[in-house]
C-alpha positions in Angstrom: 102.0 137.3 44.3 100.7 133.7 45.2 96.6 133.1 45.0 96.3 132.4 48.7 97.9 136.1 49.3 96.4 137.8 46.3 92.6 136.5 48.2 93.6 137.8 51.2 94.6 141.0 50.4 91.6 141.4 47.8 89.3 140.6 50.8 91.0 143.2 52.9 90.5 145.8 50.4 87.3 145.2 49.7 86.3 145.4 53.3 86.2 149.2 53.7 85.5 149.3 57.4 88.2 147.2 58.4 91.0 148.7 56.1 89.7 152.2 57.2 90.4 150.7 61.0 93.9 149.6 59.8 94.7 153.0 58.2 93.4 155.0 61.3 95.3 153.4 63.9 98.8 154.9 64.1 100.0 153.7 67.8 100.3 150.1 66.8 101.9 148.3 63.2 99.2 146.4 61.9 99.2 144.2 59.1 98.4 140.8 57.5 100.9 138.0 56.4 99.8 135.1 54.1 100.0 132.0 55.1 103.8 131.6 53.9 104.5 134.8 56.0 104.8 137.5 53.5 103.1 141.1 54.1 99.9 141.6 52.3 98.5 144.7 53.9 100.8 147.7 55.6 98.9 150.1 57.8 99.9 154.3 59.0 101.2 152.8 62.0 103.4 150.1 60.4 104.9 152.9 58.3 105.8 155.0 61.3 107.0 152.2 63.4 109.0 150.2 60.7 109.8 152.8 58.7 108.6 151.3 55.0 106.5 152.8 52.7 103.2 150.6 51.7 105.0 149.5 48.1 108.2 148.9 49.6 107.0 146.3 51.7 103.8 144.7 50.3 105.1 141.1 49.2 108.2 140.9 51.4 108.5 138.5 53.9 108.2 138.5 57.6 112.0 137.9 58.1 113.0 141.2 57.2 111.8 142.8 60.4 114.5 140.2 62.3 118.4 140.9 63.4 121.0 139.2 61.6 122.1 138.7 65.0 120.2 135.3 65.8 118.5 136.5 69.3 115.4 135.7 69.7 113.2 133.6 68.3 113.1 133.2 64.6 110.1 134.5 62.5 109.7 130.5 61.3 109.1 129.4 64.8 106.8 132.5 65.3 104.4 131.5 62.9 105.1 127.8 63.5 103.8 128.4 67.1 101.3 130.7 66.2 99.5 128.2 63.8 99.7 125.3 66.3 98.4 127.6 69.0 96.1 130.0 67.1 98.5 132.8 68.5 102.1 133.9 69.5 103.0 136.5 72.0 106.6 138.4 72.5 108.9 141.0 73.4 111.9 141.1 71.4 114.3 143.7 69.0 113.6 144.2 65.4 114.8 146.1 63.0 113.9 149.4 61.3 114.4 150.2 57.2 117.4 152.6 58.4 118.7 149.5 60.5 118.0 150.7 64.0 116.3 148.3 66.3 113.0 149.2 68.2 112.1 146.8 71.0 108.8 145.4 70.3 105.8 143.7 71.9 104.4 141.6 69.1 101.5 139.3 69.0 101.0 137.2 65.9 97.2 135.5 65.1 96.2 132.4 62.8 93.5 133.5 60.4 91.3 130.4 59.3 88.6 129.8 57.0 85.2 127.9 57.8 87.5 124.9 56.4 90.0 125.6 59.3 92.4 125.9 56.8 95.0 128.7 57.1 94.5 131.7 55.1 97.5 133.5 56.8 98.5 136.2 60.2 97.2 139.3 61.8 100.4 141.3 63.2 100.2 143.7 65.8 103.3 145.8 67.1 104.0 148.0 69.9 106.8 149.9 70.1 107.8 150.0 73.9 111.2 151.2 73.2 110.6 154.6 75.2 109.0 152.7 77.9 111.8 150.1 77.8 114.4 152.7 78.6 112.5 154.7 80.3 112.3 151.6 82.7 115.9 151.4 82.6 116.3 154.7 83.4 114.2 154.0 86.5 116.1 150.9 87.6 119.8 153.3 87.1 118.2 155.8 89.3 117.1 153.7 92.0 120.6 152.1 92.5 121.8 155.4 92.2 119.7 156.1 95.0 120.9 153.2 96.6 124.2 153.5 96.5 124.1 157.0 97.8 121.8 155.8 100.5 124.7 153.1 101.3 127.3 155.5 101.0 125.8 158.9 102.9 123.9 156.7 105.5 120.6 158.7 104.2 117.0 157.5 103.5 113.7 158.6 102.4 110.4 158.8 103.5 106.6 159.8 103.5 103.3 159.8 105.1 99.9 160.4 103.9 97.8 161.1 106.5 94.6 160.5 104.5 95.5 157.0 103.9 98.0 156.0 106.6 100.1 155.0 103.7 103.8 155.2 104.6 106.7 154.6 102.3 110.4 154.6 103.5 113.6 153.8 100.7 115.7 150.8 101.6 118.6 153.4 103.2 115.7 154.0 105.7 115.0 150.4 106.4 118.9 150.4 107.1 119.0 152.6 109.4 117.3 150.5 111.8 118.6 147.5 111.1 115.6 146.5 108.8 115.9 144.5 105.5 114.7 145.7 102.5 111.0 144.3 101.9 110.1 145.0 105.3 106.7 146.7 105.4 105.9 149.1 108.4 102.5 150.7 109.7 103.0 153.9 111.4 102.3 152.6 114.3 105.0 150.1 114.2 107.6 152.8 112.9 106.8 155.1 116.1 108.2 152.1 118.1 111.2 152.4 116.6 111.9 156.2 118.4 113.6 156.4 121.7 110.9 157.0 123.9 112.3 160.2 125.6 112.7 161.8 121.9 109.1 160.9 120.7 107.9 164.2 121.4 110.7 166.0 119.2 108.9 164.1 115.8 105.7 164.5 117.0 105.4 167.8 117.3 107.4 168.5 114.4 105.4 166.9 112.1 102.2 168.7 113.8 103.8 171.7 113.3 104.7 171.2 109.7 101.0 169.9 108.9 99.8 173.1 110.6 101.6 176.0 109.1 103.2 174.5 106.4 106.7 174.8 107.8 110.0 172.5 107.1 111.5 171.0 110.0 115.1 169.7 111.1 115.7 167.7 114.4 117.6 165.4 115.9 116.9 162.3 118.1 118.0 159.1 118.7 116.4 155.4 117.1 116.2 152.2 118.8 117.2 149.5 115.9 115.6 146.4 115.4 119.1 144.9 116.6 118.8 147.2 119.6 121.1 149.6 119.0 120.6 153.0 119.7 121.6 155.5 116.6 121.1 158.8 116.5 119.6 160.2 113.4 118.6 163.8 111.8 115.4 163.9 110.3 114.3 166.9 108.1 110.8 167.2 106.9 107.9 169.2 104.7 104.2 169.0 104.7 102.6 168.5 101.5 99.2 168.3 99.6 97.8 170.7 102.5 99.4 169.1 105.3 97.8 165.6 104.4 101.1 164.1 103.3 104.6 164.6 104.9 107.6 163.8 103.7 111.4 164.0 104.0 114.7 162.7 104.5 116.7 160.7 107.7 120.5 160.3 108.3 122.6 158.8 110.6 124.5 161.2 112.5 126.0 158.9 115.5 129.7 159.6 114.4 129.1 163.2 114.8 127.3 162.8 118.0 130.3 160.4 119.4 132.7 163.2 118.3 130.6 166.3 119.9 130.2 164.0 123.4 134.3 163.1 123.1 135.1 166.8 122.6 132.4 167.8 125.5 134.5 165.6 127.9 138.0 166.4 126.9 136.6 170.4 126.9 135.1 169.7 130.5 138.5 168.2 132.0 140.9 170.8 130.2 138.5 173.4 131.4 136.9 171.8 135.0 139.6 169.7 136.0 142.9 171.1 135.1 141.6 174.4 136.5 140.7 172.8 140.0 144.3 171.1 139.9 146.2 174.2 139.2 143.8 176.6 141.9 145.4 173.8 144.4 149.0 174.2 142.9 148.8 178.1 142.9 147.4 178.0 146.5 149.6 176.0 147.6 152.5 177.9 146.1 151.5 181.4 147.5 151.8 179.6 151.0 155.0 178.5 150.5 156.1 181.8 148.7 154.9 183.2 152.1 156.8 181.0 154.8 159.9 181.1 152.8 159.6 184.9 153.8 158.9 184.4 157.2 161.7 181.9 157.5 165.5 182.7 158.6 166.6 179.5 159.8 169.7 178.3 158.8 169.5 175.0 156.6 172.0 172.6 155.3 172.8 173.5 151.5 172.2 169.6 150.4 168.2 170.1 151.6 168.3 173.7 149.9 169.4 172.3 146.0 167.7 169.1 146.6 163.6 171.3 147.0 165.2 173.6 144.0 165.7 170.6 141.9 162.2 169.1 142.9 160.4 172.7 142.3 162.6 173.2 139.0 161.6 170.0 137.5 158.5 170.4 138.2 158.1 173.9 136.5 159.8 172.0 133.3 157.2 168.8 133.4 153.7 171.7 133.5 154.0 173.9 131.0 150.9 174.6 131.4 151.1 176.4 134.9 154.5 177.5 133.9 153.9 181.0 134.9 152.7 179.9 138.3 155.5 178.0 139.3 158.5 180.0 137.3 157.9 182.5 140.7 158.1 179.8 142.4 161.2 178.4 141.4 163.1 181.7 141.8 161.5 182.9 145.4 163.2 179.3 146.2 166.4 179.7 144.3 167.2 183.0 146.0 166.2 181.4 149.5 169.0 180.4 151.9 167.4 180.2 155.2 164.1 177.8 155.6 162.4 175.3 157.7 162.9 172.0 155.1 160.5 169.9 156.6 157.6 172.3 156.0 158.6 173.6 152.8 158.9 169.7 151.6 155.4 168.9 152.7 153.8 171.7 150.5 155.5 171.5 147.7 155.3 167.2 147.7 151.0 168.4 147.2 152.4 171.1 144.5 154.1 167.7 143.0 151.0 165.4 143.6 148.5 167.6 141.9 151.0 168.8 139.2 151.5 164.9 138.5 147.0 164.2 138.6 147.3 167.1 135.7 149.8 165.1 133.4 148.3 162.0 134.3 144.4 163.3 133.1 146.3 164.8 129.9 147.7 161.8 129.1 144.8 159.8 129.5 142.8 162.4 127.4 145.4 162.0 125.0 145.4 158.1 125.1 141.4 158.1 124.8 141.1 159.9 121.7 143.9 158.1 119.7 142.1 154.7 120.6 138.9 156.7 119.4 140.5 157.8 116.1 141.6 153.8 115.6 137.9 152.9 115.0 139.7 149.3 115.3 137.3 146.4 114.1 135.7 144.2 116.4 136.9 140.6 116.8 137.1 137.8 118.9 139.0 138.9 122.3 139.7 136.2 125.0 138.5 137.9 128.4 140.8 135.8 130.8 144.1 136.1 128.8 143.3 139.9 129.3 142.4 140.1 132.8 145.5 138.2 133.7 148.0 140.5 131.8 146.0 143.3 133.9 146.4 141.3 137.1 150.1 140.9 136.7 150.3 144.8 135.7 148.8 146.0 139.0 150.3 143.5 141.2 153.5 145.2 140.2 152.4 148.4 140.6 150.4 147.9 143.4 152.0 145.2 145.7 150.2 146.2 149.0 146.8 145.7 147.4 145.6 142.0 146.7 144.3 141.6 143.3 142.1 138.2 142.8 141.2 136.6 139.1 138.5 133.8 138.7 138.7 132.8 135.2 135.7 131.8 133.4 137.0 130.7 129.9 135.0 133.6 127.9 135.5 135.3 124.4 133.5 138.4 123.7 133.5 140.6 119.9 135.4 143.5 121.0 138.5 145.7 120.2 141.1 144.1 122.1 142.8 147.6 122.7 139.6 149.3 123.3 138.7 146.5 125.8 141.7 146.2 127.2 142.1 150.1 128.3 138.3 150.4 129.8 139.1 147.3 131.8 142.7 148.9 133.0 140.6 152.0 134.0 138.3 150.0 136.5 141.0 148.0 137.8 143.1 150.9 138.3 140.3 152.9 140.1 139.2 150.2 142.4 142.9 150.5 143.8 143.7 154.4 143.6 140.4 155.0 145.4 140.4 152.3 147.9 140.8 153.7 151.2 141.4 150.9 153.0 144.5 149.2 154.3 144.5 146.1 152.4 142.8 147.1 149.2 140.9 143.6 147.7 139.7 143.7 143.7 138.2 140.8 142.1 138.3 140.9 138.8 135.6 137.8 137.1 134.1 136.2 133.9 131.2 134.5 133.1 128.5 133.8 130.3 124.9 134.8 131.5 123.1 133.7 128.4 124.0 132.5 124.9 124.9 135.8 123.8 126.4 137.7 126.1 128.7 137.6 129.0 129.6 139.8 131.9 132.7 140.7 133.3 133.0 142.1 136.2 135.2 144.2 138.5 134.6 144.1 142.6 136.3 146.2 145.1 136.1 146.8 149.4 136.5 150.8 148.8 134.1 153.5 149.9 131.9 152.9 147.2 131.5 155.0 143.7 129.9 158.7 143.7 126.5 159.1 142.7 127.9 161.5 139.8 130.7 158.8 138.3 127.7 156.6 138.5 125.3 158.4 136.1 128.0 158.9 133.9 127.8 154.8 133.8 124.2 154.5 133.6 123.8 157.4 131.4 126.4 157.0 128.9 127.2 160.1 128.5 127.7 163.8 130.6 125.8 167.2 131.1 126.7 170.3 132.1 125.2 169.9 135.2 126.5 166.6 135.9 129.8 165.2 135.3 132.3 163.3 137.0 135.9 164.1 138.2 138.1 162.8 135.4 137.3 160.9 132.3 138.1 157.5 133.5 134.3 156.3 134.2 133.2 157.9 131.1 135.9 156.1 129.0 135.0 153.2 129.9 131.2 153.8 129.2 131.9 155.0 125.8 134.2 152.2 124.6 132.0 149.2 126.1 128.5 150.8 124.1 130.7 150.7 120.9 130.6 147.1 121.3 126.9 147.0 121.7 127.9 146.4 125.5 126.4 147.9 129.0 127.6 148.9 132.4 126.2 149.2 135.3 127.3 149.2 139.3 126.1 147.2 142.1 126.9 148.2 145.9 128.5 145.3 147.8 126.2 143.9 151.0 130.2 143.9 153.1 131.4 148.0 151.3 132.4 148.5 148.0 131.2 148.3 144.8 131.1 145.5 141.6 130.7 147.3 138.2 129.0 144.9 135.7 130.4 145.1 131.9 128.4 143.1 129.5 129.1 142.1 126.0 128.5 140.3 123.2 130.2 136.6 122.2 130.9 136.0 118.7 128.3 133.6 118.0 125.7 137.4 118.7 
């Protein structure tokens, strides 16, 4: 032991108060080093943290505590910096006697005499391994929570009504299209709730705070980007009602499925039932007429009518029982009035065709919805030109005009084509003018929106159908006669677009479809 080390050691040993202080501290390793970096004292905290007994470590160099891997600062550098600057502080991995490693917070201070000469160093070591591991676990949990929220479209929230403090997880902010670092007040959060649904959340929270009951509600939010999103909010009161906390989940896809099922169910149960009643009525009337007449007819007329009704029976399987009876009557008849009977059979065929068209439209709509096609740039004029050619061939008596605007929108080409096809077809089919005229056009109405219009000179669109377009949904008390306009509304809203109807001054209607541009 050098003379300097012995002098330092004897000084500490002679100072009873300082020695007792060193020995009683167990949370920290506190020991002295001589000017060369050799251990001069050792306390109970050092024994616990480092693993060395006092007799084992006294006189050994500081380097014994540093790993051989070379990571971190060398002990020589630590002492040099402490001597030059008066102290040195760092966090790093250190080695215990048994070879295990600990993460340590280390403070080294230089000791000098009255003449400013270096006498040694004090070293204080705190084991922060548990704190580090705890923080690492917190970070892993936070990462798992974030990934879970992303995968499940969920988030968490808590409101302290004593301080009006609002806590939102990143998942909750993501649901309203906000960046993770956004801070909101309670008032600002309320602005994201749909104005028609704010009473729902306010009453649920008030009830939870008053009686301690948990709540589970569904409501709409308007995101920072302007999208409408359906969410499920669950919550419970805590701290005697002073705070409320819970979770929020995106249920927009489920709501969309429910809406589709409602429309498809309505079409199948309501529209098809009405058409079936019409078919059944004409079938019964035709039966009575066939039974009443005894006029002779040509065999060829009978064969053609029998073939028509037989084909109708095979095609419309949903009304098979009704048409089978009709087919048997016509087959058995040998005398009837051809002109009257064919007229009624035509009405049956017309309604049966409508049934088939509705069913095919429902299947086509459901198939497109299930495809979930990603949005991409779509050239509107090319699509409108294709639709114009199709309907000019299909309806040669109709006039279809195109006013191109050289516009491109962000949408699914397949879905948008079906929506515009539906609008053009409706404008022609439901037009009672002798010369139906339909005009389709596109134009940019802002830097981020394009407007597509379908204009006709027909009788206008009924109020029930208008409500479907404006509301974007149907209710049990308000629905249209078919799937067409609801399909248009559903597709367009999926592209972050809007649909509206304007009456024309000279008669007819204009349907306006507004969609985002690729630059949106």
